[in-house]
C-alpha positions as CSV (number, residue, x, y, z in Angstrom):
1,X,121.8,105.0,77.2
2,X,121.4,104.2,73.7
3,X,123.7,101.3,72.2
4,X,123.8,99.5,68.5
5,X,125.0,97.1,66.4
6,X,128.4,95.4,68.0
7,X,128.2,96.0,72.0
8,X,130.4,94.6,74.4
9,X,128.4,94.7,78.4
10,X,130.5,94.2,81.3
11,X,127.7,91.9,83.4
12,X,130.1,89.9,85.8
13,X,134.0,90.5,87.2
14,X,135.0,87.5,84.7
15,X,132.7,87.6,82.0
16,X,131.4,89.9,78.7
17,X,127.9,89.8,76.7
18,X,128.9,90.0,73.2
19,X,125.7,90.7,71.1
20,X,124.9,91.7,67.4
21,X,122.0,93.9,67.1
22,X,120.5,95.9,65.1
23,X,117.9,98.5,67.2
24,X,118.1,100.5,70.2
25,X,118.9,98.7,73.2
26,X,117.4,99.8,76.4
27,X,119.0,98.9,80.1
28,X,115.9,98.5,82.5
29,X,115.8,98.8,86.2
30,X,112.9,97.0,88.2
31,X,113.2,97.6,92.3
32,X,111.5,95.3,94.8
33,X,109.1,96.5,97.1
34,X,110.0,99.8,99.0
35,X,109.9,99.0,103.0
36,X,108.9,102.2,105.0
37,X,111.2,105.3,105.5
38,X,114.3,103.2,105.4
39,X,113.7,101.5,101.9
40,X,112.7,105.6,101.0
41,X,115.9,107.1,102.5
42,X,118.5,104.7,100.8
43,X,116.5,104.4,97.5
44,X,116.8,108.8,97.5
45,X,120.6,108.3,98.1
46,X,121.7,105.6,96.4
47,X,119.3,105.1,93.1
48,X,120.6,108.2,91.0
49,X,124.2,106.7,91.1
50,X,123.2,103.4,90.4
51,X,121.1,104.8,87.2
52,X,124.1,107.1,85.9
53,X,127.1,104.6,86.3
54,X,124.5,101.9,84.9
55,X,123.5,103.7,81.8
56,X,119.5,103.1,83.0
57,X,117.3,104.5,80.7
58,X,113.9,103.1,82.9
59,X,113.0,102.6,86.2
60,X,110.6,100.9,87.7
61,X,109.8,100.7,91.6
62,X,107.3,98.6,93.7
63,X,106.4,101.1,96.3
64,X,103.6,99.4,97.8
65,X,104.8,99.0,101.2
66,X,106.6,102.2,101.3
67,X,104.5,104.0,103.6
68,X,105.2,103.4,107.1
69,X,104.0,99.5,108.3
70,X,102.4,99.1,104.8
71,X,100.7,100.8,102.0
72,X,101.6,103.6,100.0
73,X,101.3,107.4,101.2
74,X,101.4,110.8,99.3
75,X,104.6,111.4,101.0
76,X,106.1,107.9,100.2
77,X,105.1,108.3,96.9
78,X,107.0,111.8,96.2
79,X,110.5,110.2,97.7
80,X,110.3,107.3,94.8
81,X,109.7,110.0,91.8
82,X,112.1,111.9,93.5
83,X,114.3,109.4,93.5
84,X,114.1,109.1,90.3
85,X,111.7,106.2,89.3
86,X,110.2,106.4,85.9
87,X,106.6,104.2,87.0
88,X,105.8,103.4,90.8
89,X,103.7,99.9,90.8
90,X,101.6,98.7,93.6
91,X,100.4,95.6,95.1
92,X,97.8,94.2,97.5
93,X,98.6,97.4,100.3
94,X,98.4,99.7,97.2
95,X,94.6,101.5,98.7
96,X,95.6,101.1,102.3
97,X,96.6,104.9,102.5
98,X,93.5,107.3,101.5
99,X,95.4,109.8,100.7
100,X,97.5,108.3,98.2
101,X,94.0,106.8,96.5
102,X,94.0,110.4,94.3
103,X,97.2,109.9,93.1
104,X,96.3,107.1,91.3
105,X,93.7,108.9,89.4
106,X,95.7,112.1,88.9
107,X,99.5,110.6,87.8
108,X,99.2,107.3,85.5
109,X,102.4,106.3,85.9
110,X,101.3,105.1,89.4
111,X,99.7,101.7,89.2
112,X,98.0,99.8,91.5
113,X,97.3,95.6,90.3
114,X,94.6,95.7,87.3
115,X,93.3,92.7,88.2
116,X,92.7,93.3,92.3
117,X,89.3,93.4,93.8
118,X,88.7,96.9,94.6
119,X,89.2,98.9,91.0
120,X,87.5,102.2,91.9
121,X,91.2,103.6,91.8
122,X,93.9,104.1,89.3
123,X,95.0,101.7,86.2
124,X,96.7,98.6,86.3
125,X,98.2,99.4,83.1
126,X,100.1,102.4,81.7
127,X,102.1,103.3,78.0
128,X,105.5,105.3,78.3
129,X,106.2,107.0,75.2
130,X,110.2,107.6,75.1
131,X,110.0,109.6,71.8
132,X,111.8,106.1,69.8
133,X,110.4,103.9,71.5
134,X,107.4,102.6,73.8
135,X,107.1,101.1,76.9
136,X,103.9,99.5,78.6
137,X,103.9,98.6,82.0
138,X,101.7,95.9,83.5
139,X,101.1,95.6,87.5
140,X,99.5,91.7,88.2
141,X,98.1,90.4,91.5
142,X,98.5,86.4,92.2
143,X,95.5,84.8,93.5
144,X,97.3,81.8,95.5
145,X,97.9,82.6,99.8
146,X,97.1,86.5,98.4
147,X,93.3,86.4,100.3
148,X,92.8,87.8,97.5
149,X,90.2,85.2,95.6
150,X,88.0,87.9,94.5
151,X,91.1,89.0,92.2
152,X,90.3,88.3,88.6
153,X,92.8,85.4,86.8
154,X,95.7,86.9,86.4
155,X,96.4,85.1,83.0
156,X,93.7,86.2,81.5
157,X,94.4,89.6,82.7
158,X,97.8,89.6,81.2
159,X,96.3,88.3,77.9
160,X,94.0,91.6,77.8
161,X,96.4,94.3,78.5
162,X,99.2,92.6,76.1
163,X,96.7,92.8,73.5
164,X,95.9,96.7,74.7
165,X,100.0,97.3,74.9
166,X,100.3,96.1,71.1
167,X,97.9,98.2,69.9
168,X,99.1,101.3,71.5
169,X,101.9,100.7,69.7
170,X,104.6,99.2,72.7
171,X,107.9,97.9,71.8
172,X,108.4,96.9,75.4
173,X,106.3,95.4,77.9
174,X,107.3,95.1,81.4
175,X,104.8,92.7,83.6
176,X,104.8,93.6,88.1
177,X,103.6,90.2,88.8
178,X,103.0,91.1,93.4
179,X,101.7,87.6,93.9
180,X,102.9,85.0,96.7
181,X,103.3,81.2,95.5
182,X,106.3,80.8,93.5
183,X,104.9,78.3,91.3
184,X,102.1,80.9,90.0
185,X,105.2,83.4,89.7
186,X,106.9,80.7,87.4
187,X,103.9,79.7,85.7
188,X,103.0,83.5,84.2
189,X,106.2,83.8,83.0
190,X,106.6,80.7,81.3
191,X,103.0,81.7,80.0
192,X,104.3,85.0,79.0
193,X,108.0,84.2,77.0
194,X,108.4,85.4,74.7
195,X,105.1,87.7,74.5
196,X,106.5,90.1,76.7
197,X,110.1,91.7,77.6
198,X,110.1,91.1,81.0
199,X,108.5,89.6,84.1
200,X,109.6,90.1,87.3
201,X,107.6,88.9,91.1
202,X,107.1,91.6,93.8
203,X,105.8,90.6,97.2
204,X,107.7,88.2,99.1
205,X,110.6,90.7,99.6
206,X,113.6,87.9,99.5
207,X,115.5,88.0,96.2
208,X,115.1,84.6,94.4
209,X,118.8,83.5,92.6
210,X,117.1,82.8,89.5
211,X,117.4,85.8,87.0
212,X,117.4,84.7,83.5
213,X,116.2,84.9,80.3
214,X,113.4,82.8,79.0
215,X,113.8,80.4,76.2
216,X,111.5,83.1,74.1
217,X,113.4,86.2,75.1
218,X,111.8,87.2,78.3
219,X,113.9,88.7,81.4
220,X,112.8,86.8,84.4
221,X,113.2,86.5,88.0
222,X,110.6,85.1,90.7
223,X,111.3,88.0,93.3
224,X,113.1,91.5,92.8
225,X,113.5,91.6,97.0
226,X,113.0,94.1,99.6
227,X,114.5,97.6,99.5
228,X,114.4,98.4,103.5
229,X,116.1,97.9,106.4
230,X,118.7,94.9,106.2
231,X,118.0,93.6,110.0
232,X,114.3,93.2,109.4
233,X,111.9,90.4,109.0
234,X,110.1,91.4,105.4
235,X,111.1,95.2,106.2
236,X,109.3,95.3,109.9
237,X,110.9,95.1,112.8
238,X,111.7,91.4,114.1
239,X,110.8,91.3,117.6
240,X,107.3,92.6,116.3
241,X,107.0,89.5,113.7
242,X,108.5,86.9,116.6
243,X,105.8,87.6,118.5
244,X,103.2,87.1,116.3
245,X,104.5,83.3,115.2
246,X,105.1,82.4,119.3
247,X,102.7,84.3,121.1
248,X,100.2,84.7,118.5
249,X,99.7,88.7,119.4
250,X,99.2,90.4,116.8
251,X,100.6,94.1,117.2
252,X,100.8,96.9,114.8
253,X,103.5,96.5,112.3
254,X,106.6,99.0,112.9
255,X,108.8,99.2,109.7
256,X,112.3,98.5,110.8
257,X,115.4,101.0,110.8
258,X,119.2,101.0,110.8
259,X,121.3,100.2,107.6
260,X,119.2,99.5,104.3
261,X,120.0,98.0,100.7
262,X,118.1,98.1,97.7
263,X,117.4,94.8,95.4
264,X,116.4,94.6,92.0
265,X,116.8,93.0,88.2
266,X,118.6,95.0,86.4
267,X,118.5,93.8,81.8
268,X,119.0,94.9,78.6
269,X,116.4,95.4,76.0
270,X,116.6,95.0,71.9
271,X,113.7,97.8,71.2
272,X,113.2,96.5,67.7
273,X,111.5,93.2,68.8
274,X,111.2,93.1,72.3
275,X,113.5,90.7,73.1
276,X,115.6,91.2,76.2
277,X,119.6,90.5,76.1
278,X,120.4,89.8,79.8
279,X,119.2,90.4,83.3
280,X,120.8,89.4,86.2
281,X,119.8,90.4,90.3
282,X,121.9,93.5,92.1
283,X,122.0,94.7,94.8
284,X,123.4,98.0,96.7
């Protein structure tokens, strides 16, 4: 969807956002961690309609838990692409499934965190040429509470990749920061404010209530949330997690089934300057 000059966008039931802009406007959707078959099936059933009804131009989906239990498989990756994702990002479980690893090398739009310790497969950066603009997508991993002590510093890696994106001619730069600590996510958001179009957190699977446009024009949310079974503990059958906490039993994770929902952030960016115009959390 391309909108020019005077644009009136309906955001909430009682509020309109009016902006005067000189370039093309892109509406972008970032979808939180897809969990198991319930998440994949829900994505396939509702994402195409949501994109059409909301005139979405570009879609990023975090798929690192889309396979049963955790990780991403060849089949779950195919489901996410079939649903309408343009880029699939990852996290600390990205390399768990061996059948998916070759796809990281053969398809540049499947990402794993750039700074993860095991960097034998794929990349944490891609450039998408839309014809009228170029979009760079960066996937980074946090260091706090993730047992990823060998991960390179995400702040320094972000600097490196932003320079690369600008050299590649990207007008819009999007960052999926897969991290545990909210403070680390917030800090990176402010660190990159004005230098990228959006920073959205993934991994913790609980959508936060802080979708906003920061002072420098960067759309931000601490966590996109989870796309999967509603009655679950972060996508896993509740009884399994309860037993872990109560009795210390570490049974195999089983993805929860049942009614599911998709969570994420919808935002608009002026492609001429890469600044976000508005951002809001979505659930559907």
